N, CA, C and O of each residue as an XYZ file, in Angstrom:
728
protein
N       0.764     -0.976      0.210
C      -0.106      0.128     -0.263
C       0.410      0.972      0.136
O       1.344      0.829      0.924
N      -0.091      2.348     -0.341
C       1.338      3.361     -0.305
C       0.449      4.697     -0.300
O      -0.727      4.793     -0.653
N       1.235      5.632      0.150
C       0.581      7.118      0.073
C       0.489      7.846     -1.601
O       1.217      7.672     -2.579
N      -0.984      8.883     -1.361
C      -1.005      9.556     -2.636
C       0.467     10.287     -3.267
O       0.454     10.732     -4.415
N       1.222     10.333     -2.754
C       2.424     10.607     -3.834
C       2.863      9.609     -4.621
O       3.271      9.830     -5.761
N       2.818      8.261     -4.019
C       3.040      7.157     -5.091
C       2.678      5.865     -5.791
O       3.126      4.733     -5.976
N       1.471      6.739     -6.131
C       0.957      5.928     -6.752
C       0.932      5.631     -8.477
O       0.222      4.902     -9.169
N       2.030      6.540     -8.786
C       2.795      6.525    -10.049
C       1.524      5.447    -11.423
O       0.303      5.546    -11.301
N       1.947      4.856    -12.172
C       1.081      4.761    -13.037
C      -0.136      3.521    -12.120
O      -0.933      2.867    -12.793
N      -0.099      3.427    -11.092
C      -0.748      2.975    -10.948
C      -2.963      3.871    -11.446
O      -3.691      4.731    -10.950
N      -3.021      3.061    -12.431
C      -4.296      3.655    -12.698
C      -5.868      2.649    -13.149
O      -6.890      2.922    -13.777
N      -5.509      1.789    -12.652
C      -6.535      0.927    -12.830
C      -7.289      0.474    -11.755
O      -6.756     -0.281    -10.941
N      -8.970      0.971    -11.565
C      -9.169      0.908    -10.156
C     -10.137     -0.449    -10.835
O     -10.455     -0.606    -12.013
N     -10.416     -1.217     -9.800
C     -11.244     -2.334     -9.430
C     -12.353     -1.966     -8.314
O     -12.354     -1.916     -7.084
N     -13.136     -1.773     -9.163
C     -14.361     -1.329     -8.220
C     -15.467     -2.223     -7.698
O     -16.373     -2.410     -8.510
N     -15.596     -2.824     -6.509
C     -16.747     -3.875     -6.144
C     -17.673     -3.477     -4.860
O     -17.375     -3.385     -3.669
N     -18.830     -3.287     -5.504
C     -19.512     -3.682     -4.232
C     -20.003     -4.160     -3.302
O     -20.849     -5.011     -3.577
N     -19.740     -3.874     -1.711
C     -19.576     -4.812     -0.509
C     -21.060     -5.632     -0.468
O     -22.040     -4.922     -0.240
N     -21.243     -6.789     -0.633
C     -22.367     -7.594     -0.315
C     -23.379     -6.705     -1.388
O     -24.289     -6.071     -0.853
N     -23.297     -6.662     -2.338
C     -24.374     -6.416     -3.121
C     -25.609     -6.096     -3.147
O     -26.279     -5.067     -3.066
N     -25.893     -8.022     -3.375
C     -27.745     -7.864     -2.816
C     -27.900     -7.724     -1.532
O     -28.968     -7.145     -1.331
N     -27.294     -8.000     -0.456
C     -28.180     -7.769      0.606
C     -27.834     -6.131      1.247
O     -28.464     -5.646      2.187
N     -26.538     -5.326      0.407
C     -27.256     -4.309      0.825
C     -27.925     -3.215     -0.098
O     -27.987     -2.038      0.257
N     -28.472     -3.717     -1.427
C     -30.046     -3.248     -1.882
C     -31.357     -3.698     -1.178
O     -32.469     -3.190     -1.318
N     -30.947     -4.931     -0.260
C     -32.626     -5.146      0.318
C     -32.133     -3.876      1.574
O     -32.954     -3.091      2.049
N     -30.754     -3.889      1.931
C     -30.900     -3.025      3.407
C     -30.879     -1.613      3.412
O     -30.769     -0.944      4.440
N     -31.009     -1.042      1.992
C     -31.760      0.055      1.028
C     -32.959     -0.027      0.854
O     -33.455      1.061      0.562
N     -33.606     -0.791      0.901
C     -34.820     -1.317      0.233
C     -35.399     -1.359      1.690
O     -36.257     -0.520      1.965
N     -35.039     -2.188      2.572
C     -35.790     -1.910      3.985
C     -34.933     -1.861      5.093
O     -34.522     -2.910      5.589
N     -34.613     -0.758      5.541
C     -33.553     -0.265      6.361
C     -33.752     -1.075      8.145
O     -32.928     -1.121      9.058
N     -35.443     -1.718      8.065
C     -35.173     -2.478      9.325
C     -34.135     -3.421      9.091
O     -33.443     -3.487     10.107
N     -33.780     -4.077      8.318
C     -32.456     -5.497      7.719
C     -31.489     -4.956      8.359
O     -30.977     -5.776      9.121
N     -30.754     -3.422      8.414
C     -29.652     -2.777      8.792
C     -29.324     -3.443     10.168
O     -29.942     -3.323     11.226
N     -27.690     -4.509      9.774
C     -26.837     -4.466     11.121
C     -27.995     -6.045     11.806
O     -27.933     -6.335     13.000
N     -28.884     -6.815     10.878
C     -29.258     -8.048     11.201
C     -28.507     -8.960     10.425
O     -28.041     -8.749      9.305
N     -28.372    -10.608     11.511
C     -27.579    -11.317     10.306
C     -28.967    -11.415      9.271
O     -30.127    -11.581      9.649
N     -28.541    -11.281      8.027
C     -29.849    -12.253      7.153
C     -29.007    -12.278      5.502
O     -27.963    -11.675      5.253
N     -29.691    -13.027      4.659
C     -29.376    -13.242      3.860
C     -30.548    -12.891      2.815
O     -31.711    -12.577      3.069
N     -29.923    -13.031      1.586
C     -30.621    -12.887      0.342
C     -30.626    -14.335     -0.424
O     -29.580    -14.733     -0.936
N     -31.798    -15.095     -0.490
C     -31.767    -16.472     -1.286
C     -33.244    -17.483     -1.100
O     -34.398    -17.218     -0.764
N     -32.776    -18.320     -1.368
C     -34.039    -18.675     -1.450
C     -33.649    -20.733     -0.509
O     -33.561    -21.066      0.673
N     -33.558    -21.391     -1.581
C     -32.712    -22.837     -1.086
C     -30.932    -22.456     -0.545
O     -30.411    -22.862      0.494
N     -30.331    -21.641     -1.532
C     -29.306    -21.300     -1.307
C     -28.775    -19.931     -1.139
O     -29.236    -19.079     -1.898
N     -27.576    -19.454      0.025
C     -27.576    -18.278     -0.126
C     -26.788    -17.674     -1.048
O     -25.684    -18.060     -1.434
N     -27.594    -16.391     -1.503
C     -27.423    -15.554     -2.915
C     -26.131    -14.543     -2.335
O     -25.041    -14.379     -2.884
N     -26.631    -13.914     -1.021
C     -25.417    -12.912     -0.370
C     -25.868    -12.904      1.356
O     -26.975    -13.053      1.872
N     -25.085    -12.767      1.712
C     -25.208    -12.644      2.958
C     -25.161    -11.544      3.399
O     -24.371    -10.898      2.710
N     -25.748    -10.710      4.506
C     -25.083     -9.745      5.240
C     -23.739     -9.759      6.001
O     -23.149    -10.820      6.205
N     -23.207     -8.420      6.468
C     -21.457     -8.509      7.079
C     -21.906     -9.026      8.502
O     -20.968     -9.361      9.226
N     -23.384     -9.171      9.117
C     -23.937     -9.214     10.399
C     -23.485    -10.724     10.263
O     -22.665    -11.223     11.034
N     -24.224    -11.577      8.976
C     -24.091    -13.274      8.747
C     -23.034    -13.837      8.312
O     -22.805    -15.045      8.268
N     -22.137    -12.668      7.866
C     -20.908    -13.448      7.802
C     -20.529    -13.445      9.026
O     -19.983    -14.528      9.233
N     -20.524    -12.676     10.144
C     -19.387    -12.860     11.602
C     -20.235    -14.877     12.073
O     -19.775    -15.706     12.858
N     -21.461    -14.972     11.230
C     -21.390    -16.229     11.552
C     -20.982    -17.498     10.817
O     -21.337    -18.667     10.967
N     -20.150    -16.931      9.996
C     -19.663    -17.761      8.676
C     -20.461    -18.650      8.122
O     -20.255    -19.853      7.964
N     -21.781    -17.743      7.707
C     -22.403    -17.765      6.700
C     -21.651    -17.165      5.570
O     -20.963    -16.148      5.666
N     -21.810    -17.791      4.609
C     -21.417    -17.492      2.705
C     -21.967    -17.926      1.953
O     -22.521    -19.017      1.822
N     -21.813    -16.696      1.103
C     -22.524    -16.824     -0.524
C     -22.385    -18.966     -0.832
O     -21.524    -19.743     -0.418
N     -23.470    -19.200     -1.579
C     -23.469    -20.768     -2.288
C     -23.845    -21.168     -1.289
O     -24.551    -21.991     -1.872
N     -24.111    -21.432      0.066
C     -24.108    -22.045      1.709
C     -25.648    -22.577      1.047
O     -26.314    -21.893      0.269
N     -25.954    -23.656      1.441
C     -27.666    -23.700      2.010
C     -27.699    -23.255      3.078
O     -26.897    -23.118      4.002
N     -29.353    -22.884      2.773
C     -30.222    -21.939      4.007
C     -30.310    -22.840      5.008
O     -30.654    -22.414      6.110
N     -30.037    -24.192      4.853
C     -30.292    -25.189      5.981
C     -28.648    -25.195      7.572
O     -28.466    -25.223      8.789
N     -27.941    -25.144      6.230
C     -26.316    -24.812      7.209
C     -26.098    -23.450      7.644
O     -25.656    -23.065      8.726
N     -26.540    -22.663      6.468
C     -26.363    -21.249      7.502
C     -27.227    -20.856      8.475
O     -26.900    -19.863      9.125
N     -28.239    -21.392      8.727
C     -29.384    -21.179     10.209
C     -28.837    -21.989     11.419
O     -29.113    -21.707     12.585
N     -27.897    -23.201     10.972
C     -27.290    -23.692     11.730
C     -26.523    -22.745     12.168
O     -26.679    -22.614     13.382
N     -25.528    -21.801     11.599
C     -24.368    -21.356     11.869
C     -25.241    -20.537     12.760
O     -25.043    -20.437     13.971
N     -26.080    -20.034     12.205
C     -26.793    -18.742     12.546
C     -28.140    -18.855     13.312
O     -29.040    -18.331     12.656
N     -28.518    -19.321     14.372
C     -30.206    -19.805     14.726
C     -31.558    -18.210     14.357
O     -32.788    -18.226     14.368
N     -30.591    -17.076     14.083
C     -31.195    -15.969     14.393
C     -31.718    -15.488     12.992
O     -32.632    -14.670     12.892
N     -31.129    -16.005     12.005
C     -30.560    -15.681     10.834
C     -32.288    -15.307      9.770
O     -33.316    -15.985      9.756
N     -32.059    -14.344      9.216
C     -33.038    -13.681      8.511
C     -33.095    -14.264      6.636
O     -32.195    -14.579      5.858
N     -33.839    -14.228      6.565
C     -33.961    -15.124      5.020
C     -35.185    -14.327      4.238
O     -36.409    -14.425      4.321
N     -34.334    -13.520      3.467
C     -35.190    -12.642      2.189
C     -34.655    -12.502      0.932
O     -33.644    -12.141      0.330
N     -36.527    -13.245      0.693
C     -36.352    -14.005     -0.765
C     -35.871    -12.693     -2.220
O     -36.123    -12.896     -3.407
N     -35.302    -11.681     -1.777
C     -35.048    -10.794     -2.285
C     -35.943     -9.421     -3.763
O     -36.487     -9.849     -4.781
N     -35.892     -8.716     -3.604
C     -36.637     -7.949     -4.800
C     -35.457     -7.726     -6.010
O     -34.618     -6.831     -6.117
N     -35.832     -9.318     -7.179
C     -34.487     -9.155     -8.026
C     -34.970     -7.716     -9.179
O     -34.093     -7.159     -9.839
N     -36.307     -7.317     -9.257
C     -35.933     -6.247    -10.317
C     -35.560     -4.745     -9.641
O     -35.974     -3.697    -10.136
N     -34.839     -4.795     -8.611
C     -33.677     -3.615     -7.687
C     -32.758     -3.804     -8.204
O     -32.133     -2.926     -8.797
N     -32.325     -5.304     -8.109
C     -30.514     -5.092     -8.571
C     -29.699     -4.364     -9.976
O     -28.669     -3.708    -10.131
N     -30.624     -4.807    -10.733
C     -30.212     -4.329    -12.217
C     -29.940     -2.577    -12.217
O     -28.824     -2.165    -12.536
N     -30.898     -1.732    -11.886
C     -31.063     -0.389    -11.805
C     -29.768     -0.368    -10.381
O     -28.595     -0.105    -10.647
N     -30.033     -0.551     -9.532
C     -29.023      0.075     -8.840
C     -27.227     -0.362     -9.194
O     -26.183      0.040     -8.682
N     -27.476     -1.244    -10.176
C     -25.970     -2.115    -10.229
C     -25.669     -0.458    -11.548
O     -24.808      0.374    -11.258
N     -26.562     -0.305    -12.905
C     -26.255      0.451    -12.908
C     -26.290      2.286    -12.752
O     -25.853      3.240    -13.396
N     -26.926      2.112    -11.747
C     -26.515      3.739    -10.921
C     -25.353      3.968    -11.149
O     -24.929      4.897    -11.836
N     -24.284      2.567    -10.204
C     -22.933      2.909     -9.600
C     -22.686      2.731    -10.535
O     -22.127      3.827    -10.583
N     -22.407      2.043    -12.265
C     -21.256      1.910    -13.182
C     -21.800      3.527    -13.773
O     -21.111      4.234    -14.508
N     -23.130      3.880    -13.279
C     -23.288      5.287    -13.989
C     -22.196      6.289    -14.182
O     -21.684      6.996    -15.050
N     -22.084      5.894    -12.562
C     -20.982      7.096    -11.608
C     -19.758      6.609    -12.030
O     -18.986      7.564    -12.111
N     -19.092      5.328    -12.409
C     -18.047      5.227    -12.909
C     -17.668      6.250    -13.925
O     -17.010      7.285    -13.817
N     -18.327      5.619    -15.059
C     -18.778      6.787    -16.207
C     -18.478      7.890    -15.961
O     -17.614      8.170    -16.792
N     -18.674      8.877    -15.217
C     -18.464      9.749    -15.311
C     -16.982     10.258    -14.817
O     -16.695     11.448    -14.683
N     -16.033      9.092    -14.551
C     -14.569      9.777    -14.386
C     -13.747      9.752    -15.427
O     -12.994     10.637    -15.833
N     -14.035      8.129    -16.045
C     -14.029      8.078    -17.205
C     -14.821      7.136    -18.646
O     -16.005      7.001    -18.338
N     -14.742      6.942    -19.062
C     -15.807      6.154    -20.242
C     -14.787      4.705    -20.529
O     -15.258      3.996    -21.418
N     -13.754      4.288    -20.040
C     -13.248      3.164    -19.735
C     -13.352      2.257    -18.751
O     -12.582      1.956    -17.838
N     -14.771      1.730    -19.172
C     -15.464      1.448    -17.628
C     -15.726     -0.551    -18.478
O     -16.106     -0.700    -19.639
N     -15.515     -1.328    -17.858
C     -15.110     -2.701    -17.860
C     -15.963     -3.338    -16.705
O     -15.601     -3.726    -15.594
N     -17.383     -3.329    -17.381
C     -18.255     -4.414    -16.279
C     -18.021     -5.968    -16.202
O     -17.909     -6.662    -17.213
N     -17.973     -6.321    -15.274
C     -17.535     -7.711    -15.155
C     -18.637     -8.843    -14.748
O     -18.829    -10.009    -15.096
N     -19.217     -8.013    -13.916
C     -20.560     -8.518    -12.951
C     -21.528     -7.471    -12.876
O     -21.457     -6.390    -13.462
N     -22.786     -8.016    -11.823
C     -23.898     -6.927    -11.665
C     -22.706     -5.718    -10.988
O     -22.604     -4.513    -11.220
N     -21.864     -6.668    -10.034
C     -21.365     -5.619     -8.844
C     -19.847     -5.256     -9.111
O     -19.283     -4.534     -8.288
N     -19.272     -5.639    -10.031
C     -17.855     -4.989    -10.107
C     -17.387     -4.775    -11.127
O     -18.023     -5.216    -12.084
N     -16.370     -4.184    -11.363
C     -16.284     -3.065    -12.678
C     -14.667     -2.859    -12.841
O     -13.889     -2.798    -11.889
N     -14.274     -2.755    -14.348
C     -12.354     -2.425    -13.866
C     -12.335     -0.594    -14.374
O     -12.808     -0.386    -15.492
N     -12.005      0.197    -13.875
C     -11.769      1.569    -14.709
C     -10.328      1.507    -15.109
O      -9.468      0.818    -14.559
N     -10.119      2.537    -16.424
C      -9.227      2.482    -16.939
C      -8.999      4.440    -16.580
O      -9.398      5.195    -17.467
N      -8.526      4.911    -15.616
C      -8.313      6.114    -15.278
C      -6.770      7.093    -15.948
O      -6.226      8.175    -15.729
N      -6.599      6.032    -16.745
C      -4.865      7.070    -16.525
C      -5.435      8.218    -17.440
O      -4.694      9.200    -17.394
N      -6.627      8.407    -18.331
C      -6.501      9.706    -19.511
C      -7.535     10.629    -18.609
O      -7.976     11.692    -19.045
N      -7.819     10.190    -17.512
C      -8.749     10.890    -16.528
C      -7.919     12.062    -15.166
O      -8.414     13.061    -14.643
N      -6.609     11.464    -14.941
C      -6.138     12.199    -13.476
C      -6.093     13.295    -14.163
O      -6.679     14.041    -13.380
N      -5.727     14.167    -15.377
C      -6.123     15.770    -15.521
C      -6.736     16.246    -15.389
O      -6.522     17.411    -15.056
N      -8.071     15.749    -15.539
C      -9.524     16.079    -14.446
C      -9.573     16.490    -13.275
O      -9.606     17.511    -12.589
N      -9.568     15.078    -13.230
C      -9.735     14.664    -11.465
C      -8.955     14.345    -10.457
O      -9.429     14.031     -9.365
N      -7.662     14.386    -10.698
C      -6.265     14.160     -9.951
C      -5.892     13.064     -9.797
O      -6.349     12.427    -10.745
N      -5.272     12.363     -9.112
C      -4.376     11.113     -8.629
C      -5.500      9.907     -8.820
O      -6.663     10.260     -8.629
N      -5.315      8.782     -9.109
C      -6.044      7.655     -9.060
C      -6.503      7.572     -7.494
O      -7.597      7.227     -7.046
N      -5.462      7.950     -6.878
C      -6.652      7.874     -5.250
C      -7.360      9.057     -5.211
O      -8.287      9.015     -4.403
N      -7.287      9.691     -5.575
C      -8.345     11.147     -5.090
C      -9.496     10.535     -6.388
O     -10.627     10.666     -5.920
N      -9.581      9.872     -7.956
C     -10.781      9.367     -7.875
C     -10.610      8.479     -7.303
O      -9.644      8.856     -6.639
N     -10.819      7.387     -6.964
C     -10.905      6.737     -6.097
C     -11.627      7.155     -4.870
O     -12.637      6.459     -4.763
N     -11.501      8.150     -3.744
C     -11.861      8.313     -2.451
C     -12.961      9.082     -3.725
O     -14.039      8.559     -3.446
N     -13.199      9.945     -4.836
C     -14.443     10.631     -5.088
C     -15.385     10.127     -5.274
O     -16.540     10.302     -4.884
N     -14.588      8.990     -6.334
C     -16.111      7.924     -6.523
C     -16.799      7.259     -5.542
O     -18.024      7.193     -5.643
N     -16.069      6.601     -4.327
C     -16.195      5.502     -3.602
C     -17.667      6.765     -2.588
O     -18.667      6.442     -1.947
N     -17.221      7.812     -2.838
C     -18.054      9.262     -1.994
C     -19.327      9.451     -3.001
O     -20.463      9.538     -2.535
N     -19.183      9.485     -3.815
C     -20.306      9.601     -4.768
C     -21.181      8.086     -4.883
O     -22.395      7.987     -5.058
N     -20.441      7.241     -4.769
C     -21.806      6.169     -5.139
C     -22.445      6.055     -3.464
O     -23.630      5.749     -3.338
N     -21.900      6.222     -2.667
C     -22.834      6.489     -0.792
C     -23.656      7.322     -1.883
O     -24.385      6.849     -2.754
N     -23.419      8.455     -1.677
C     -24.240     10.176     -1.353
C     -25.355      9.584     -2.731
O     -26.557      9.574     -2.465
N     -25.030      9.237     -3.775
C     -26.417      8.922     -4.381
C     -26.938      7.545     -4.671
O     -27.987      7.410     -5.301
N     -26.130      6.338     -4.162
C     -26.974      5.167     -3.977
C     -27.107      4.329     -2.627
O     -27.569      3.202     -2.448
N     -26.691      5.014     -1.958
C     -26.420      4.421     -0.557
C     -26.126      2.956     -0.252
O     -26.736      2.107      0.398
N     -24.849      2.948     -1.025
C     -24.674      1.877     -1.813
C     -23.131      1.680     -1.365
O     -22.604      2.776     -1.177
N     -22.563      0.966     -1.220
C     -20.825      0.925     -0.287
C     -20.285      0.201     -1.605
O     -20.814     -0.722     -2.225
N     -19.145      0.841     -1.852
C     -18.032      0.366     -2.505
C     -16.597     -0.073     -2.338
O     -15.998      0.961     -2.042
N     -15.710     -1.104     -2.376
C     -14.281     -1.289     -1.670
C     -13.913     -1.214     -3.321
O     -14.447     -1.828     -4.245
N     -12.794     -0.226     -3.350
C     -11.727     -0.154     -4.697
C     -10.455     -0.336     -4.457
O      -9.961      0.006     -3.383
N      -9.718     -0.932     -5.482
C      -8.627     -1.363     -5.157
C      -7.748     -0.827     -6.227
O      -8.093     -1.322     -7.299
N      -6.785     -0.041     -6.355
C      -6.402      0.586     -7.376
C      -4.785      0.027     -7.347
O      -4.114     -0.411     -6.412
N      -4.517      0.202     -8.538
C      -3.360     -0.693     -9.192
C      -2.566     -0.567    -10.591
O      -3.014      0.302    -11.337
N      -1.583     -1.216    -11.008
C      -1.199     -1.085    -12.116
C      -1.690     -2.110    -13.208
O      -1.542     -1.767    -14.381
N      -2.378     -3.590    -12.883
C      -3.031     -4.007    -13.644
C      -4.400     -4.672    -13.063
O      -4.647     -4.601    -11.859
N      -5.340     -5.368    -14.039
C      -6.591     -5.703    -13.594
C      -6.618     -6.496    -12.138
O      -7.380     -6.302    -11.191
N      -5.458     -7.520    -12.278
C      -4.939     -8.361    -11.269
C      -4.840     -8.130    -10.303
O      -5.419     -8.659     -9.355
N      -3.958     -7.143    -10.289
C      -3.500     -6.663     -8.860
C      -4.870     -5.745     -8.501
O      -5.190     -5.465     -7.346
N      -5.600     -5.339     -9.670
C      -6.419     -4.383     -8.615
C      -7.741     -5.021     -8.037
O      -8.520     -4.395     -7.318
N      -7.904     -6.278     -8.411
C      -8.496     -7.312     -8.558
C      -8.585     -7.798     -6.742
O      -9.484     -7.775     -5.901
N      -7.602     -8.083     -6.742
C      -6.704     -8.422     -5.467
C      -6.571     -7.211     -4.030
O      -6.784     -7.440     -2.839
N      -6.261     -6.264     -4.516
C      -6.149     -5.301     -3.717
C      -8.014     -4.966     -3.197
O      -8.339     -4.941     -2.010
N      -8.904     -4.766     -4.220
C     -10.219     -4.391     -3.458
C     -10.967     -5.345     -2.500
O     -11.865     -5.158     -1.680
N     -10.154     -6.619     -2.967
C     -10.704     -7.666     -1.929
C      -9.880     -7.591     -0.272
O     -10.452     -7.816      0.795
N      -8.581     -7.257     -0.428
C      -7.549     -6.561      0.594
C      -8.527     -5.162      1.566
O      -8.572     -5.078      2.793
N      -9.209     -4.213      0.570
C      -9.727     -2.832      0.789
C     -11.148     -3.778      1.353
O     -11.890     -3.192      2.141
N     -11.434     -4.922      1.030
C     -13.406     -5.257      1.619
C     -12.612     -5.309      3.292
O     -11.456     -5.575      3.620
N     -14.331     -4.764      4.428
C     -15.020     -4.043      3.445
C     -15.176     -2.471      3.595
O     -14.675     -1.858      4.538
N     -15.874     -1.901      2.642
C     -15.674     -0.152      2.701
C     -14.423      0.630      2.416
O     -14.652      1.833      2.548
N     -13.525      0.446      2.167
C     -12.042      0.541      2.400
C     -11.457      0.565      0.566
O     -11.911     -0.046     -0.402
N     -10.610      1.278      0.643
C      -9.804      1.758     -0.590
C      -8.508      0.677     -0.478
O      -8.492     -0.014      0.541
N      -7.544      0.510     -1.351
C      -6.503      0.311     -1.138
C      -5.380     -0.123     -2.388
O      -5.481     -1.189     -2.995
N      -4.261      0.924     -2.672
C      -3.517      1.568     -3.568
C      -2.470      0.493     -3.570
O      -2.027      0.384     -2.427
N      -1.959     -0.256     -4.318
C      -0.616     -0.925     -4.856
C       0.457      0.056     -5.193
O       0.134      0.867     -6.060
N       1.402      0.142     -4.808
C       2.515      0.885     -5.193
C       3.117     -0.144     -6.726
O       3.753     -1.188     -6.588
N       2.809      0.337     -7.836
C       4.224     -0.350     -8.550
C       5.134     -0.556     -8.421
O       5.681     -1.502     -8.988
N       5.716      0.234     -7.617
C       7.244      0.006     -6.680
C       7.539     -1.701     -5.604
O       8.527     -2.345     -5.250
N       5.906     -1.829     -5.424
C       6.042     -2.366     -4.280
C       4.973     -3.728     -4.627
O       4.291     -4.403     -3.856
N       5.078     -3.776     -5.527
C       3.917     -4.967     -5.803
C       4.282     -6.148     -4.922
O       3.602     -6.369     -3.920
N       5.494     -7.053     -5.288
C       5.885     -7.860     -4.588
C       5.796     -7.666     -2.946
O       5.557     -8.594     -2.173
N       5.988     -6.547     -2.626
C       5.726     -6.805     -1.068
C       4.080     -6.441     -0.826
O       3.676     -6.553      0.332
N       3.316     -6.100     -1.654
C       1.935     -6.041     -1.373
C       1.478     -7.502     -1.351
O       0.706     -7.773     -0.431
N       1.775     -8.408     -2.111
C       1.585     -9.808     -2.528
C       1.791    -10.998     -1.200
O       0.975    -11.674     -0.574
N       3.691    -10.833     -1.119
C       3.743    -11.590     -0.555
C       3.172    -12.144      0.690
O       3.107    -13.372      0.739
N       2.680    -11.366      1.860
C       2.239    -11.973      2.812
C       0.587    -12.252      2.521
O      -0.116    -12.553      3.486
N      -0.051    -12.140      1.080
C      -1.128    -12.895      0.956
C      -0.910    -13.871      0.927
O       0.254    -14.261      0.830
N      -2.612    -15.207      1.048
C      -2.550    -16.588      1.091
C      -2.842    -16.935     -0.618
O      -3.407    -16.300     -1.508
N      -2.361    -17.869     -0.582
C      -1.946    -17.922     -2.321
C      -3.773    -18.543     -2.662
O      -4.277    -18.582     -3.784
N      -4.409    -18.927     -1.469
C      -6.058    -19.376     -2.256
C      -7.465    -18.494     -1.466
O      -8.614    -18.680     -1.868
């Protein structure tokens, strides 16, 4: 990780919405905030962070999730809400650069190398983007900033939840070495 003066050519951002489906449901129904809940039916699509503290994970069967968290709330989800929420976030991303690669409903890569003269360094862009997403959508993103897409993706995972991690191009090995392989 590095400070703003060291980001150099780290101009790829990986923007990842935190607990996307659960976060959209919390936005829709604020009474869910802080509760251990999942979006799903027979299988957990997305656990809230409160449910994750009990060991509940995406892809897990609901029965197993209830064993881990007896007070678990199961929300079937309002699937018509997810695509518009995702598109609102990606539209905010496009305000900073047209070079947005949407890779799933809840994550995208941005190349901001051509935008720094307008918006500041990549870390400033990441900070401003994160703030705008929260302000306009009430959703939280984690952002990784690095020289490559692969490193930016790893950095966004390290940033979770609700953070920004910048990988200094001169210290990529130093950043990666302590991380687990799997």
